[in-house]
C-alpha positions as CSV (number, residue, x, y, z in Angstrom):
1,X,0.0,0.0,0.0
2,X,1.4,3.4,-1.0
3,X,0.9,6.1,1.5
4,X,0.3,9.6,0.2
5,X,2.2,12.3,2.1
6,X,0.0,15.3,3.0
7,X,1.6,18.8,2.8
8,X,2.5,20.3,6.1
9,X,-0.2,23.0,6.6
10,X,1.9,24.7,9.3
11,X,4.7,25.5,6.9
12,X,4.7,28.9,5.3
13,X,6.1,29.3,1.8
14,X,7.6,32.8,1.3
15,X,8.2,34.1,-2.2
16,X,11.0,36.6,-2.9
17,X,11.0,38.4,-6.3
18,X,14.3,39.4,-7.9
19,X,14.0,43.2,-7.2
20,X,13.1,42.6,-3.5
21,X,15.9,40.1,-3.2
22,X,18.4,42.8,-4.1
23,X,17.5,44.7,-0.9
24,X,17.7,48.4,-0.2
25,X,20.5,49.9,1.9
26,X,19.4,52.1,4.8
27,X,21.5,54.1,7.2
28,X,18.7,55.9,9.1
29,X,15.3,54.8,10.3
30,X,12.4,56.9,11.6
31,X,9.7,55.3,13.6
32,X,6.3,56.7,14.4
33,X,3.1,55.2,15.8
34,X,-0.5,55.6,16.7
35,X,-2.9,53.5,18.6
36,X,-3.2,50.8,16.0
37,X,0.0,50.7,14.0
38,X,3.7,51.5,13.8
39,X,5.3,53.0,10.8
40,X,9.0,52.3,10.1
41,X,10.7,54.5,7.4
42,X,14.0,53.2,6.2
43,X,16.1,56.0,4.7
44,X,19.4,56.4,2.8
45,X,21.3,59.6,3.7
46,X,24.2,60.4,1.4
47,X,27.1,62.3,2.9
48,X,27.1,66.1,2.2
49,X,23.6,66.0,0.7
50,X,20.7,68.2,2.0
51,X,18.0,65.6,1.1
52,X,17.5,62.0,1.9
53,X,15.2,59.4,0.4
54,X,12.9,56.9,2.0
55,X,13.9,53.5,0.5
56,X,11.1,51.5,2.2
57,X,8.1,52.0,4.5
58,X,6.8,49.2,6.7
59,X,3.4,49.6,8.4
60,X,2.7,47.0,11.1
61,X,0.6,46.2,14.2
62,X,1.9,46.9,17.7
63,X,1.9,43.1,18.4
64,X,4.0,42.3,15.4
65,X,6.4,45.1,16.1
66,X,6.9,43.7,19.6
67,X,7.7,40.3,18.1
68,X,10.0,42.0,15.7
69,X,11.8,43.7,18.6
70,X,12.3,40.4,20.4
71,X,13.6,38.7,17.3
72,X,16.0,41.6,16.6
73,X,17.2,41.6,20.2
74,X,17.8,37.8,20.0
75,X,19.7,38.2,16.7
76,X,21.9,41.1,18.0
77,X,22.8,38.9,21.1
78,X,23.8,36.0,18.8
79,X,25.7,38.4,16.5
80,X,27.7,39.9,19.4
81,X,28.5,36.4,20.8
82,X,30.0,35.5,17.4
83,X,31.6,38.7,16.3
84,X,31.9,40.9,19.4
85,X,30.1,43.9,20.7
86,X,28.5,46.4,18.3
87,X,29.8,49.8,19.1
88,X,27.2,52.6,18.7
89,X,28.1,55.3,16.2
90,X,28.5,58.8,17.5
91,X,27.2,61.4,15.1
92,X,28.0,65.1,15.2
93,X,24.6,65.8,16.7
94,X,25.3,63.3,19.5
95,X,28.6,65.0,20.3
96,X,26.9,68.4,20.6
97,X,24.6,67.0,23.3
98,X,27.4,65.4,25.3
99,X,28.4,67.0,28.6
100,X,32.1,67.8,28.9
């Protein structure tokens, strides 16, 4: 007797088109929220340029953002265990706020 294997209904298949797979570089993120959603704008700022461009905007629920934060924290912990501590960048604006 041949047994037919049923597909796993708990497995999510994710598609990634070629353009999205290329990714978009971001060196700044702005985050805003209201009662029902968070908005994350990923921006690319070029040195010495007065304008910057939003490369991607993600709109998500508070619950999903909390899961994202936990997953990001877990990945940062694993990264630092493997490669060492990530040192925060100090920008000129940060320096002007420092107490000497």
